[in-house]
All heavy atoms as an XYZ file, in Angstrom:
951
protein
N      81.563     63.459     90.293
C      80.122     63.450     90.060
C      79.485     62.373     90.930
O      80.017     61.279     91.058
C      79.847     63.168     88.590
C      78.411     63.091     88.246
S      78.214     62.855     86.466
C      76.459     62.880     86.390
N      78.315     62.705     91.504
C      77.577     61.718     92.286
C      77.170     60.554     91.398
O      76.848     60.748     90.237
C      76.313     62.351     92.869
C      76.550     63.314     93.984
C      75.228     63.874     94.474
C      74.433     62.777     95.151
N      73.267     63.210     95.860
N      77.144     59.360     91.948
C      76.696     58.223     91.146
C      75.351     57.693     91.600
O      74.799     56.800     90.984
C      77.743     57.119     91.135
C      77.910     56.374     92.437
C      78.907     55.253     92.225
C      78.808     54.258     93.349
N      79.626     53.091     93.135
N      74.815     58.227     92.682
C      73.492     57.781     93.126
C      72.772     58.940     93.805
O      73.361     59.982     94.071
C      73.626     56.605     94.090
O      74.291     57.011     95.262
N      71.504     58.724     94.090
C      70.707     59.777     94.702
C      70.302     60.816     93.673
O      70.313     60.567     92.475
N      69.962     61.999     94.150
C      69.513     63.077     93.270
C      70.718     63.700     92.586
O      71.638     64.177     93.252
C      68.725     64.141     94.068
C      67.424     63.533     94.598
C      68.418     65.347     93.193
C      66.631     64.460     95.489
N      70.707     63.702     91.260
C      71.803     64.261     90.495
C      71.582     65.725     90.124
O      72.541     66.463     89.938
C      72.035     63.446     89.216
C      72.434     61.987     89.428
C      72.590     61.293     88.080
C      73.702     61.864     90.234
N      70.343     66.157     90.021
C      70.059     67.548     89.679
C      70.596     68.445     90.794
O      70.174     68.343     91.942
C      68.542     67.737     89.509
C      68.176     69.160     89.193
O      68.290     70.048     90.030
N      67.725     69.387     87.976
N      71.537     69.301     90.451
C      72.225     70.082     91.490
C      71.296     71.026     92.235
O      71.476     71.259     93.428
C      73.420     70.820     90.905
C      73.073     71.923     89.942
C      74.346     72.545     89.343
N      74.025     73.523     88.345
C      73.964     74.833     88.582
N      74.229     75.303     89.772
N      73.652     75.655     87.612
N      70.307     71.571     91.558
C      69.377     72.478     92.223
C      68.517     71.723     93.229
O      68.296     72.203     94.350
C      68.497     73.186     91.194
C      69.283     73.975     90.206
N      69.966     75.131     90.522
C      69.523     73.749     88.886
C      70.577     75.587     89.451
N      70.324     74.771     88.439
N      68.050     70.554     92.840
C      67.207     69.762     93.727
C      68.015     69.174     94.875
O      67.564     69.154     96.021
C      66.495     68.656     92.936
C      65.418     67.880     93.671
C      64.383     68.806     94.303
C      64.743     66.906     92.726
N      69.233     68.713     94.598
C      70.090     68.163     95.652
C      70.383     69.228     96.704
O      70.322     68.969     97.910
C      71.384     67.620     95.061
N      70.692     70.431     96.269
C      70.978     71.518     97.197
C      69.751     71.924     97.999
O      69.829     72.153     99.208
N      68.624     71.994     97.346
C      67.389     72.402     98.021
C      66.961     71.378     99.066
O      66.523     71.743    100.161
C      66.273     72.612     97.000
N      67.081     70.106     98.755
C      66.674     69.081     99.726
C      67.624     69.049    100.920
O      67.210     68.766    102.038
C      66.575     67.678     99.086
O      67.827     67.331     98.503
C      65.466     67.618     98.056
N      68.896     69.364    100.695
C      69.867     69.381    101.797
C      69.563     70.490    102.803
O      69.956     70.399    103.966
C      71.278     69.539    101.242
N      68.846     71.513    102.381
C      68.532     72.642    103.254
C      67.235     72.454    104.038
O      66.916     73.269    104.902
C      68.425     73.918    102.427
C      69.737     74.327    101.786
C      69.593     75.482    100.820
O      68.455     75.956    100.603
O      70.615     75.908    100.263
N      66.487     71.399    103.763
C      65.195     71.204    104.415
C      65.357     70.737    105.853
O      66.281     69.998    106.175
C      64.363     70.185    103.633
C      63.941     70.615    102.233
C      63.346     69.435    101.484
C      62.950     71.768    102.297
N      64.423     71.155    106.692
C      64.427     70.741    108.082
C      63.069     70.224    108.510
O      62.094     70.220    107.737
N      62.980     69.813    109.755
C      61.755     69.253    110.318
C      60.602     70.243    110.176
O      60.707     71.399    110.541
C      61.985     68.914    111.785
C      60.836     68.207    112.411
N      60.530     68.339    113.737
C      59.911     67.363    111.904
C      59.485     67.598    114.029
N      59.091     67.005    112.918
N      59.531     69.752    109.612
C      58.329     70.558    109.442
C      58.251     71.318    108.139
O      57.194     71.862    107.810
N      59.347     71.381    107.391
C      59.313     72.087    106.109
C      58.430     71.345    105.116
O      58.346     70.117    105.122
C      60.719     72.219    105.517
C      61.553     73.281    106.216
O      60.974     74.151    106.892
O      62.785     73.240    106.069
N      57.781     72.109    104.240
C      56.905     71.538    103.228
C      57.576     71.460    101.877
O      58.307     72.368    101.477
N      57.313     70.358    101.176
C      57.797     70.157     99.817
C      56.591     69.800     98.960
O      55.938     68.787     99.199
C      58.833     69.010     99.735
C      59.271     68.801     98.286
C      60.020     69.282    100.637
N      56.294     70.639     98.004
C      55.188     70.367     97.085
C      55.743     69.739     95.823
O      56.616     70.310     95.175
C      54.444     71.662     96.730
C      53.299     71.491     95.735
C      52.116     70.804     96.399
C      52.887     72.819     95.147
N      55.250     68.547     95.496
C      55.546     67.917     94.210
C      54.291     68.132     93.371
O      53.194     67.735     93.781
C      55.839     66.416     94.355
C      56.984     66.180     95.335
C      56.162     65.813     92.990
C      57.187     64.711     95.681
N      54.451     68.759     92.210
C      53.247     69.116     91.448
C      53.365     68.740     89.981
O      54.448     68.576     89.439
C      52.939     70.596     91.597
S      54.151     71.706     90.900
N      52.201     68.624     89.359
C      52.136     68.356     87.934
C      52.451     69.630     87.161
O      52.592     70.710     87.750
C      50.781     67.765     87.552
C      49.597     68.672     87.862
O      49.707     69.902     87.672
O      48.544     68.147     88.278
N      52.559     69.508     85.867
C      52.950     70.635     85.024
C      51.889     71.733     84.972
O      52.197     72.857     84.586
C      53.267     70.142     83.614
N      50.663     71.443     85.384
C      49.595     72.427     85.256
C      49.265     73.206     86.521
O      48.506     74.171     86.460
N      49.813     72.828     87.661
C      49.468     73.525     88.896
C      50.101     74.914     88.903
O      51.291     75.046     88.610
C      49.950     72.735     90.114
C      49.416     73.241     91.457
C      47.953     72.848     91.628
C      50.237     72.694     92.602
N      49.323     75.947     89.238
C      49.918     77.287     89.316
C      50.992     77.333     90.404
O      50.796     76.816     91.499
C      48.739     78.182     89.703
C      47.510     77.386     89.430
C      47.893     75.947     89.529
N      52.123     77.934     90.103
C      53.238     78.029     91.036
C      53.154     79.367     91.760
O      53.208     80.428     91.133
C      54.595     77.930     90.293
C      54.684     76.654     89.468
C      55.751     78.064     91.263
C      54.746     75.377     90.254
N      53.023     79.335     93.087
C      52.946     80.598     93.824
C      54.307     81.292     93.903
O      55.352     80.642     93.809
C      52.482     80.160     95.218
C      53.000     78.770     95.355
C      52.937     78.179     93.973
N      54.281     82.599     94.065
C      55.516     83.344     94.278
C      55.993     83.086     95.704
O      55.183     82.919     96.613
C      55.263     84.834     94.069
N      57.275     83.030     95.887
C      57.812     82.869     97.236
C      58.669     81.642     97.422
O      59.873     81.760     97.611
N      58.079     80.430     97.390
C      58.888     79.237     97.633
C      59.945     79.023     96.543
O      59.782     79.455     95.401
C      57.874     78.088     97.610
C      56.553     78.720     97.824
C      56.656     80.095     97.253
N      61.016     78.347     96.922
C      62.044     77.952     95.952
C      61.423     76.927     95.009
O      60.726     76.012     95.449
C      63.225     77.348     96.701
C      64.389     76.990     95.821
C      65.565     76.602     96.680
N      66.714     76.253     95.887
C      67.879     75.935     96.402
N      68.049     75.925     97.697
N      68.885     75.625     95.622
N      61.666     77.059     93.722
C      61.091     76.162     92.716
C      62.218     75.474     91.955
O      63.156     76.124     91.488
C      60.194     76.932     91.718
C      59.666     76.008     90.622
C      59.058     77.625     92.439
N      62.113     74.150     91.858
C      62.988     73.379     90.980
C      62.073     72.772     89.927
O      61.236     71.922     90.234
C      63.765     72.288     91.744
C      64.587     71.454     90.768
C      64.668     72.909     92.806
N      62.211     73.251     88.713
C      61.350     72.802     87.606
C      62.072     71.705     86.840
O      63.056     71.955     86.159
C      61.035     73.980     86.696
C      59.959     73.668     85.683
O      59.677     72.468     85.443
O      59.384     74.608     85.121
N      61.580     70.477     86.986
C      62.176     69.328     86.311
C      61.464     68.986     85.002
O      61.906     68.087     84.290
C      62.132     68.098     87.230
C      62.864     68.222     88.562
C      62.668     66.939     89.380
C      64.329     68.519     88.360
N      60.342     69.678     84.714
C      59.553     69.338     83.530
C      60.386     69.462     82.263
O      60.983     70.496     81.989
C      58.323     70.238     83.442
N      60.421     68.373     81.511
C      61.169     68.322     80.264
C      60.204     68.353     79.079
O      60.378     69.091     78.134
C      62.030     67.058     80.239
C      62.783     66.857     78.969
C      63.810     67.718     78.610
C      62.486     65.806     78.125
C      64.518     67.533     77.420
C      63.179     65.611     76.945
C      64.189     66.478     76.594
N      59.199     67.497     79.153
C      58.099     67.479     78.197
C      56.946     66.763     78.879
O      57.103     66.216     79.963
C      58.490     66.826     76.887
C      58.873     65.384     76.999
C      59.148     64.790     75.634
N      59.978     63.615     75.799
C      60.657     63.064     74.840
N      60.609     63.555     73.637
N      61.375     62.000     75.071
N      55.788     66.734     78.252
C      54.610     66.128     78.867
C      54.913     64.708     79.325
O      55.334     63.867     78.537
C      53.437     66.138     77.899
N      54.778     64.483     80.617
C      54.981     63.162     81.190
C      56.400     62.856     81.637
O      56.643     61.816     82.239
N      57.341     63.746     81.361
C      58.749     63.485     81.687
C      59.301     64.632     82.530
O      59.302     65.769     82.058
C      59.591     63.335     80.405
C      61.052     63.085     80.731
C      59.031     62.218     79.528
N      59.782     64.359     83.724
C      59.669     63.110     84.467
C      58.266     62.963     85.026
O      57.559     63.948     85.241
C      60.702     63.245     85.592
C      60.734     64.714     85.868
C      60.504     65.379     84.531
N      57.895     61.748     85.277
C      56.556     61.485     85.792
C      56.456     61.862     87.266
O      57.458     61.958     87.976
C      56.194     60.007     85.628
O      56.944     59.225     86.550
N      55.246     62.044     87.714
C      54.973     62.311     89.127
C      55.515     61.173     89.985
O      56.164     61.409     91.005
C      53.460     62.482     89.315
C      53.035     62.681     90.737
C      53.299     63.869     91.389
C      52.368     61.682     91.415
C      52.903     64.069     92.709
C      51.959     61.866     92.735
C      52.227     63.061     93.373
N      55.285     59.938     89.556
C      55.735     58.770     90.321
C      57.248     58.743     90.459
O      57.775     58.452     91.538
C      55.233     57.482     89.661
N      57.965     59.036     89.381
C      59.433     59.034     89.440
C      59.965     60.066     90.419
O      60.873     59.788     91.209
C      60.017     59.292     88.050
C      59.817     58.157     87.084
C      60.152     58.541     85.654
O      59.886     59.688     85.238
O      60.688     57.670     84.952
N      59.398     61.257     90.375
C      59.858     62.328     91.260
C      59.473     62.024     92.704
O      60.285     62.188     93.622
C      59.318     63.691     90.795
C      59.686     64.796     91.780
C      59.852     64.022     89.397
N      58.257     61.555     92.921
C      57.824     61.193     94.273
C      58.745     60.127     94.851
O      59.250     60.271     95.968
C      56.372     60.703     94.262
C      55.826     60.225     95.607
C      55.759     61.366     96.622
C      54.448     59.593     95.419
N      58.985     59.066     94.106
C      59.848     57.986     94.604
C      61.262     58.483     94.884
O      61.868     58.122     95.891
C      59.880     56.820     93.610
C      58.594     56.011     93.614
O      57.778     56.166     94.559
O      58.400     55.220     92.678
N      61.788     59.318     93.994
C      63.137     59.845     94.188
C      63.244     60.694     95.444
O      64.205     60.572     96.210
N      62.259     61.537     95.672
C      62.293     62.381     96.862
C      62.043     61.579     98.136
O      62.656     61.848     99.164
C      61.298     63.531     96.738
C      61.771     64.657     95.819
C      60.660     65.646     95.557
C      62.984     65.369     96.410
N      61.164     60.577     98.064
C      60.937     59.748     99.249
C      62.174     58.933     99.611
O      62.376     58.610    100.781
C      59.720     58.837     99.045
C      58.367     59.550     99.022
C      57.249     58.566     98.702
C      58.090     60.281    100.327
N      63.014     58.628     98.625
C      64.290     57.958     98.902
C      65.262     58.884     99.633
O      66.124     58.422    100.372
C      64.967     57.484     97.608
C      64.328     56.240     97.021
O      63.536     55.573     97.728
O      64.625     55.930     95.851
N      65.136     60.184     99.414
C      66.081     61.159     99.956
C      65.619     61.817    101.260
O      66.456     62.269    102.035
C      66.322     62.274     98.923
C      66.939     61.797     97.636
C      68.425     61.496     97.763
O      69.113     62.196     98.521
O      68.886     60.553     97.105
N      64.312     61.909    101.476
C      63.772     62.673    102.602
C      63.090     61.784    103.627
O      62.574     60.724    103.288
C      62.728     63.683    102.096
C      63.184     64.723    101.086
C      61.973     65.524    100.600
C      64.226     65.643    101.693
N      63.051     62.279    104.854
C      62.187     61.681    105.867
C      60.881     62.460    105.787
O      60.875     63.692    105.919
C      62.798     61.817    107.281
C      61.830     61.284    108.321
C      64.127     61.101    107.357
N      59.788     61.764    105.539
C      58.477     62.408    105.395
C      57.568     61.881    106.488
O      57.417     60.670    106.644
C      57.878     62.136    103.998
C      56.455     62.639    103.895
C      58.753     62.762    102.925
N      56.959     62.810    107.243
C      56.077     62.381    108.320
C      54.606     62.447    107.953
O      53.785     61.807    108.597
C      56.367     63.157    109.604
C      56.145     64.645    109.530
C      56.553     65.367    110.808
O      57.404     64.830    111.550
O      56.032     66.456    111.055
N      54.273     63.211    106.913
C      52.865     63.314    106.506
C      52.780     63.949    105.129
O      53.746     64.536    104.634
C      52.078     64.144    107.508
N      51.616     63.828    104.527
C      51.386     64.433    103.225
C      49.944     64.886    103.086
O      49.059     64.401    103.793
N      49.730     65.817    102.169
C      48.393     66.337    101.885
C      48.201     66.373    100.377
O      49.077     66.856     99.649
C      48.229     67.767    102.454
O      48.531     67.757    103.854
C      46.813     68.276    102.243
N      47.065     65.865     99.937
C      46.717     65.872     98.517
C      45.289     66.391     98.365
O      44.540     66.491     99.345
C      46.832     64.469     97.933
N      44.919     66.695     97.146
C      43.549     67.132     96.862
C      42.621     65.926     96.819
O      42.966     64.911     96.202
C      43.495     67.874     95.530
N      41.479     66.021     97.470
C      40.579     64.863     97.467
C      40.061     64.547     96.071
O      39.683     63.414     95.771
C      39.451     65.000     98.496
C      38.445     66.067     98.221
N      37.469     65.948     97.279
C      38.261     67.268     98.797
C      36.717     67.036     97.267
N      37.183     67.859     98.179
N      40.120     65.503     95.144
C      39.690     65.268     93.772
C      40.540     64.213     93.061
O      40.089     63.604     92.091
C      39.734     66.577     92.967
C      38.702     67.605     93.381
C      39.181     68.569     94.456
O      40.158     68.265     95.172
O      38.555     69.642     94.585
N      41.764     63.990     93.537
C      42.650     63.014     92.906
C      42.038     61.617     92.922
O      42.267     60.827     92.010
C      44.059     63.010     93.578
C      44.027     62.407     94.964
C      45.060     62.268     92.710
N      41.249     61.315     93.938
C      40.691     59.960     94.066
C      39.807     59.587     92.890
O      39.809     58.435     92.459
C      39.950     59.832     95.386
C      40.900     59.953     96.576
C      40.212     59.839     97.883
N      39.501     61.079     98.158
C      39.023     61.434     99.350
N      39.160     60.623    100.384
N      38.405     62.568     99.523
N      39.059     60.546     92.354
C      38.189     60.242     91.200
C      38.839     60.605     89.871
O      38.717     59.874     88.906
C      36.863     60.980     91.350
C      36.010     60.377     92.437
C      34.536     60.496     92.141
O      34.157     60.855     91.009
O      33.774     60.197     93.064
N      39.550     61.735     89.832
C      40.096     62.225     88.567
C      41.385     61.528     88.150
O      41.700     61.491     86.962
C      40.346     63.735     88.661
N      42.121     60.970     89.104
C      43.395     60.335     88.792
C      43.647     59.193     89.777
O      44.514     59.281     90.651
C      44.520     61.384     88.855
C      45.825     60.895     88.292
O      46.042     59.700     88.153
N      46.711     61.834     87.992
N      42.894     58.092     89.650
C      43.009     56.978     90.596
C      44.421     56.392     90.685
O      44.825     55.923     91.753
C      42.024     55.934     90.070
C      41.153     56.635     89.100
C      41.874     57.847     88.632
N      45.191     56.428     89.594
C      46.558     55.900     89.642
C      47.415     56.720     90.606
O      48.154     56.168     91.423
C      47.175     55.896     88.245
N      47.328     58.032     90.520
C      48.086     58.899     91.432
C      47.584     58.742     92.859
O      48.373     58.718     93.804
C      47.999     60.359     90.987
N      46.277     58.607     93.030
C      45.713     58.426     94.375
C      46.238     57.139     95.005
O      46.623     57.126     96.185
C      44.185     58.398     94.305
N      46.284     56.055     94.238
C      46.807     54.795     94.747
C      48.277     54.899     95.109
O      48.710     54.403     96.150
N      49.037     55.552     94.276
C      50.455     55.765     94.526
C      50.652     56.538     95.831
O      51.487     56.165     96.670
C      51.044     56.549     93.354
C      52.522     56.858     93.365
C      53.311     55.601     93.026
C      52.825     57.947     92.348
N      49.886     57.576     96.024
C      49.999     58.385     97.245
C      49.614     57.577     98.474
O      50.291     57.649     99.506
C      49.143     59.642     97.130
C      49.629     60.671     96.114
C      48.596     61.760     95.908
C      50.958     61.268     96.551
N      48.526     56.826     98.395
C      48.096     56.018     99.546
C      49.153     54.983     99.919
O      49.368     54.703    101.094
C      46.756     55.345     99.270
C      45.569     56.264     99.506
C      44.248     55.520     99.590
N      43.827     54.903     98.344
C      43.231     55.541     97.345
N      42.993     56.822     97.426
N      42.857     54.891     96.278
N      49.811     54.407     98.920
C      50.854     53.399     99.163
C      52.107     53.980     99.793
O      52.741     53.335    100.620
C      51.307     52.774     97.831
C      50.443     51.715     97.274
C      51.003     51.242     95.920
O      52.173     51.529     95.580
O      50.231     50.591     95.190
N      52.497     55.164     99.352
C      53.841     55.647     99.667
C      53.926     56.783    100.681
O      54.989     56.982    101.268
C      54.534     56.082     98.379
C      54.788     54.879     97.467
C      55.502     55.320     96.207
N      55.972     54.207     95.422
C      55.306     53.664     94.415
N      54.126     54.111     94.099
N      55.825     52.660     93.735
N      52.864     57.540    100.867
C      52.947     58.724    101.719
C      52.301     58.444    103.077
O      51.120     58.113    103.143
C      52.264     59.935    101.038
C      52.295     61.155    101.947
C      52.942     60.244     99.713
N      53.075     58.582    104.156
C      52.520     58.322    105.489
C      51.540     59.420    105.900
O      51.665     60.568    105.473
C      53.756     58.340    106.398
C      54.762     59.158    105.670
C      54.486     58.978    104.206
N      50.581     59.039    106.711
C      49.609     59.994    107.279
C      49.057     60.938    106.204
O      49.046     62.161    106.370
C      50.237     60.805    108.409
O      50.669     59.955    109.431
N      48.588     60.357    105.112
C      48.078     61.148    103.996
C      46.702     61.713    104.333
O      45.797     60.974    104.709
C      47.988     60.282    102.732
C      47.511     60.974    101.464
C      48.486     62.066    101.029
C      47.324     59.946    100.351
N      46.573     63.016    104.198
C      45.295     63.695    104.392
C      44.842     64.320    103.089
O      45.629     64.484    102.154
N      43.569     64.670    103.042
C      43.008     65.244    101.829
C      42.300     66.558    102.134
O      41.644     66.693    103.160
C      42.012     64.270    101.184
C      42.654     63.026    100.648
C      42.733     61.883    101.425
C      43.203     63.008     99.374
C      43.335     60.730    100.939
C      43.814     61.862     98.880
C      43.871     60.728     99.657
N      42.468     67.521    101.235
C      41.781     68.809    101.276
C      41.256     69.069     99.870
O      41.558     68.314     98.942
C      42.743     69.944    101.722
C      43.243     69.735    103.140
C      43.920     70.091    100.758
N      40.502     70.139     99.690
C      40.063     70.477     98.329
C      41.266     70.938     97.509
O      42.301     71.359     98.057
C      39.001     71.590     98.324
O      39.623     72.815     98.747
C      37.809     71.236     99.207
N      41.121     70.880     96.207
C      42.196     71.328     95.319
C      42.511     72.800     95.563
O      43.679     73.209     95.548
C      41.797     71.080     93.861
C      42.880     71.373     92.881
N      44.097     70.736     92.897
C      42.932     72.247     91.837
C      44.857     71.192     91.906
N      44.166     72.107     91.257
N      41.488     73.597     95.789
C      41.695     75.024     96.069
C      42.484     75.213     97.358
O      43.372     76.067     97.427
C      40.360     75.772     96.122
C      39.680     75.904     94.774
C      40.560     76.582     93.725
O      41.182     77.635     94.024
O      40.644     76.061     92.595
N      42.185     74.421     98.377
C      42.934     74.510     99.635
C      44.388     74.085     99.433
O      45.303     74.697    100.003
C      42.289     73.651    100.720
C      40.971     74.203    101.234
C      40.269     73.252    102.173
O      40.069     72.068    101.786
O      39.923     73.680    103.297
N      44.606     73.058     98.616
C      45.972     72.618     98.348
C      46.761     73.728     97.648
O      47.926     73.970     97.975
C      45.989     71.337     97.509
C      47.375     70.741     97.274
C      47.988     70.255     98.588
C      47.303     69.595     96.287
N      46.118     74.418     96.709
C      46.794     75.529     96.034
C      47.159     76.624     97.034
O      48.244     77.198     96.959
C      45.935     76.087     94.897
C      45.882     75.153     93.695
C      45.322     75.815     92.462
C      43.852     76.015     92.529
N      43.259     76.479     91.266
N      46.278     76.905     97.986
C      46.580     77.897     99.021
C      47.738     77.434     99.901
O      48.634     78.210    100.228
C      45.343     78.167     99.875
C      44.278     78.979     99.185
C      43.038     79.168    100.042
O      43.157     79.141    101.290
O      41.955     79.346     99.467
N      47.724     76.159    100.298
C      48.779     75.605    101.138
C      50.138     75.597    100.432
O      51.184     75.645    101.083
C      48.435     74.178    101.572
C      47.298     74.021    102.566
C      46.936     72.547    102.728
C      47.683     74.631    103.913
N      50.119     75.529     99.111
C      51.374     75.445     98.366
C      52.247     76.673     98.587
O      53.472     76.594     98.491
C      51.119     75.222     96.875
O      50.534     76.359     96.282
N      51.647     77.798     98.933
C      52.415     79.008     99.209
C      53.263     78.902    100.458
O      54.249     79.630    100.621
N      52.910     77.958    101.352
C      53.685     77.783    102.582
C      54.813     76.763    102.421
O      55.604     76.567    103.345
C      52.763     77.343    103.727
O      52.274     76.028    103.486
N      54.895     76.134    101.259
C      55.961     75.154    101.025
C      57.308     75.869    100.979
O      57.408     77.015    100.527
C      55.728     74.417     99.708
N      58.322     75.203    101.451
C      59.683     75.767    101.351
C      60.272     75.460     99.975
O      61.103     76.199     99.464
C      60.559     75.174    102.439
C      61.965     75.699    102.402
C      62.551     75.913    103.743
N      63.869     76.499    103.585
C      64.914     76.135    104.265
N      64.802     75.211    105.189
N      66.063     76.714    104.067
N      59.819     74.345     99.380
C      60.340     73.912     98.086
C      59.186     73.383     97.239
O      58.343     72.638     97.735
C      61.376     72.796     98.293
C      61.902     72.066     97.058
C      62.659     73.020     96.134
C      62.775     70.893     97.477
N      59.176     73.764     95.972
C      58.219     73.235     95.005
C      59.011     72.542     93.902
O      59.944     73.121     93.344
C      57.329     74.342     94.415
C      56.473     74.962     95.520
C      56.461     73.795     93.280
C      55.627     76.124     95.088
N      58.640     71.302     93.623
C      59.283     70.528     92.565
C      58.228     70.259     91.497
O      57.254     69.548     91.739
C      59.867     69.204     93.105
C      60.566     68.452     91.976
C      60.822     69.465     94.264
N      58.423     70.846     90.329
C      57.465     70.707     89.227
C      57.910     69.550     88.340
O      59.042     69.497     87.867
C      57.400     71.994     88.420
C      56.391     71.962     87.291
C      56.296     73.367     86.678
N      55.446     73.352     85.522
C      55.898     73.335     84.266
N      57.181     73.346     84.010
N      55.054     73.329     83.269
N      57.004     68.615     88.130
C      57.262     67.469     87.273
C      56.688     67.731     85.888
O      55.998     68.718     85.670
C      56.615     66.194     87.854
O      55.188     66.277     87.686
C      56.943     66.010     89.324
N      56.922     66.810     84.974
C      56.335     66.908     83.645
C      54.987     66.211     83.555
O      54.432     66.071     82.473
N      54.466     65.770     84.699
C      53.208     65.018     84.721
C      52.095     65.815     84.051
O      51.911     66.997     84.335
C      52.818     64.696     86.156
C      51.646     63.750     86.270
C      51.969     62.371     85.694
O      52.949     61.748     86.119
O      51.203     61.925     84.822
N      51.347     65.154     83.187
C      50.276     65.810     82.446
C      48.898     65.257     82.798
O      47.940     65.529     82.097
C      50.542     65.680     80.944
N      48.811     64.468     83.870
C      47.504     63.998     84.336
C      47.045     64.881     85.486
O      47.870     65.371     86.252
C      47.599     62.540     84.794
C      47.930     61.589     83.647
C      48.095     60.158     84.130
N      49.175     60.094     85.101
C      49.264     59.169     86.051
N      48.373     58.228     86.164
N      50.279     59.179     86.890
N      45.726     65.097     85.635
C      45.240     66.040     86.644
C      45.463     65.573     88.084
O      45.485     64.380     88.371
C      43.742     66.131     86.344
C      43.405     64.847     85.673
C      44.636     64.470     84.883
N      45.626     66.554     88.955
C      45.696     66.366     90.413
C      46.874     65.506     90.874
O      46.824     64.941     91.961
C      44.375     65.809     90.961
C      43.199     66.681     90.615
C      42.291     66.296     89.629
C      43.005     67.900     91.240
C      41.217     67.098     89.297
C      41.933     68.719     90.905
C      41.043     68.308     89.941
O      39.986     69.108     89.615
N      47.919     65.411     90.088
C      49.116     64.675     90.506
C      49.995     65.639     91.307
O      51.021     66.133     90.833
C      49.857     64.114     89.292
N      49.536     65.939     92.520
C      50.181     66.910     93.387
C      50.130     66.398     94.816
O      49.131     65.807     95.235
C      49.441     68.255     93.347
C      49.169     68.744     91.947
O      50.074     68.998     91.194
N      47.884     68.849     91.592
N      51.186     66.668     95.571
C      51.178     66.320     96.996
C      52.102     67.273     97.739
O      53.168     67.628     97.255
C      51.580     64.851     97.246
C      53.018     64.578     96.848
C      51.319     64.452     98.688
N      51.658     67.696     98.905
C      52.470     68.519     99.794
C      52.990     67.603    100.893
O      52.205     67.032    101.657
C      51.632     69.654    100.384
C      52.347     70.612    101.331
C      53.500     71.317    100.631
C      51.365     71.621    101.891
N      54.298     67.421    100.930
C      54.938     66.550    101.918
C      55.443     67.395    103.081
O      55.941     68.502    102.876
C      56.117     65.812    101.289
C      55.824     64.984    100.041
C      57.126     64.442     99.459
C      54.848     63.863    100.364
N      55.324     66.861    104.294
C      55.894     67.531    105.465
C      57.090     66.723    105.931
O      56.976     65.535    106.228
C      54.864     67.666    106.583
C      55.397     68.524    107.742
C      54.367     68.821    108.806
N      54.004     67.611    109.535
C      52.768     67.128    109.627
N      51.764     67.715    109.020
N      52.541     66.025    110.307
N      58.238     67.371    105.977
C      59.480     66.692    106.341
C      59.497     66.321    107.821
O      58.989     67.059    108.672
C      60.679     67.597    106.049
S      60.949     67.887    104.307
N      60.107     65.195    108.090
C      60.304     64.733    109.463
C      61.781     64.742    109.795
O      62.572     65.413    109.132
N      62.137     64.016    110.823
C      63.540     63.885    111.207
C      63.906     62.404    111.224
O      63.045     61.548    111.389
C      63.835     64.507    112.593
C      63.694     66.013    112.535
C      62.922     63.937    113.655
N      65.185     62.104    111.078
C      65.621     60.725    110.966
C      65.929     60.092    112.319
O      66.315     58.931    112.391
C      66.833     60.590    110.032
C      68.042     61.351    110.480
C      68.964     60.773    111.339
C      68.243     62.667    110.050
C      70.070     61.486    111.752
C      69.344     63.362    110.456
C      70.263     62.786    111.310
N      65.757     60.805    113.406
C      66.034     60.227    114.745
C      64.815     60.343    115.631
O      63.882     61.020    115.330
C      67.246     60.886    115.396
C      67.169     62.384    115.469
C      66.526     63.011    116.538
C      67.700     63.192    114.483
C      66.450     64.399    116.606
C      67.637     64.563    114.541
C      67.015     65.162    115.615
C-alpha cells in the first residue's frame, strides 16, 4: 500500500494518465457534472473532503500551468477565491455559466464534498521539464 501521495486508487490512476494541456476540474458538491469526462467522486458528506484539501492534494501531485475559476467566487466565496489566488498559477476568471461549459472539455472531474458556492476550478496540466 502507498504511504504517501494520493491513496484513492481511482484518482491516482486518473492523474497518472494526464498529459500536457489536459484539464482537471475540481468542483463542489453542487456543480452539475457533464457527461463525457472521467469523474472521481470523493464527496463523503457536506464539507468532506473540503475543496482546499483536494486542491492542495492535486497540486502536490500535478504540474499545473494555469487555472480558470468563476468570477462570482470573488464575492460569493472569498475564502475559496483567496485560496485560488494563492495557489493556482495564471488564474483567469470567466462567468459561472462559461465555467460549466468549459467543464465538458476536462479530461478529469474531481468532485469534493465542499458545500460552499463557487468552489470550483479548472486546472490546465503542464509538464515537469
